[in-house]
C-alpha positions, 0 to 999 in steps of 0.5 A: 459515130455522134459527129456524123450528124453534126458533120451532114447538117446542112445550114448554119450554126445556132445562133449564139445567144446574147452574153447577158449575164444574170446574177443571183442577186439580180435574178432575186430581185427580178423574181424572188420565188424562182431562186427559193423554189429551185433551191427548195427543190433542189434540197427535196428532189435530190435527198429523194432521188439518191436516198429513197432506196436506203429508206426502203432497205431501212424499213424492211423491203427487199432490195427488189423492193427498194428498187421499185420505190426509185422507179416509181418516183421517176414514172411519176414524174412522167405521169404528171409533167402534162396535167401540172404544166397544163395547170399553170398555163390556165391558173396563177403559176404560184398557186400551182406551185403551192398546191403542188408543195402542198400534196409533197408535203401531204404524201410526204407525211402519210409516208413517214407517219402511217404504219407499215403498209404493202409494198405496192402502197408504198409504190403507189404513195412514192409514184404520186410524191414524184409526180409533184415532185418533179413537176414543179421545177420546169413551172418555176422556170416558166414563172420566173420567165414571166417577168423577163424578156426572151433574150434574158431567158438562157442566162435566166436559166442559168443563173436558176440552175446554179440555185437549184445545183446548190439545193441538190449539192446540200440536200443529200447531206441534210437528208441522210443527217434527217435519217440518222436522227429521225430514223427512216421517216427523216427523208420525207420530214426533211421533205415537209420542212422544205415544202413548208418553207417554200409554201410560205415564202410564195404566199408573202410573194403573192401578197407583195406582187400580182400574177402576170395576166394570162394574155401577156404569160407564155406557155409552159414548156418542160424546159430541158437540163441544156441545149446547144439551140435552147434560144432557139427552141424556146417559143418565147423567143420566137414569139419575139422574133416574129413580133420584131419582123412584124413591127 
């Protein structure tokens, strides 16, 4: 059944992107903050997604309560995607990312260090935390896209996804170790640490490089994880094709 839409589709195949590669070193030279941001987000988001239910059980919640914490992470992500993306189009994206990371650190600190709270309070706090945590990665991609040409977007996103994957692979190991050493709160102390690493590096980069002017930046797009036609879906590529036709 999955082959039917492909077989019945009219028209040719999507134009394949140019086979241009961007190594980790090249992307770092182009936009260092994007590489560090993707790795830090992988180190924070993956442990939260994988270990939040274990955290709930260890603090004494019922299984149903622990599951509600996992659901709150995803619901929060849906709620804050649009406002965070809108803000990144109106202001320096780095400031929006710093704000999001500081909010992650703040809500992580509240969850980690406050005394026992009712389940509904945990759900709200985790939902807001998840909203900020899951909304920053697309802004990192948009920030990186401000510094490359449209034809480089596909290899750029592939390299950034690799950096994100490295963080996602390591994060659950370091996060679970933090929980073993520091107790359940170690999950959020681990999150605070990597949020502050990112904020420190972002402030350093802001001192080294000015922001891209608003009129030279494409609009934020919540980039999908993968697509066979990502180069055609990306509005930056469409804008470049229109500009080329006009000239």
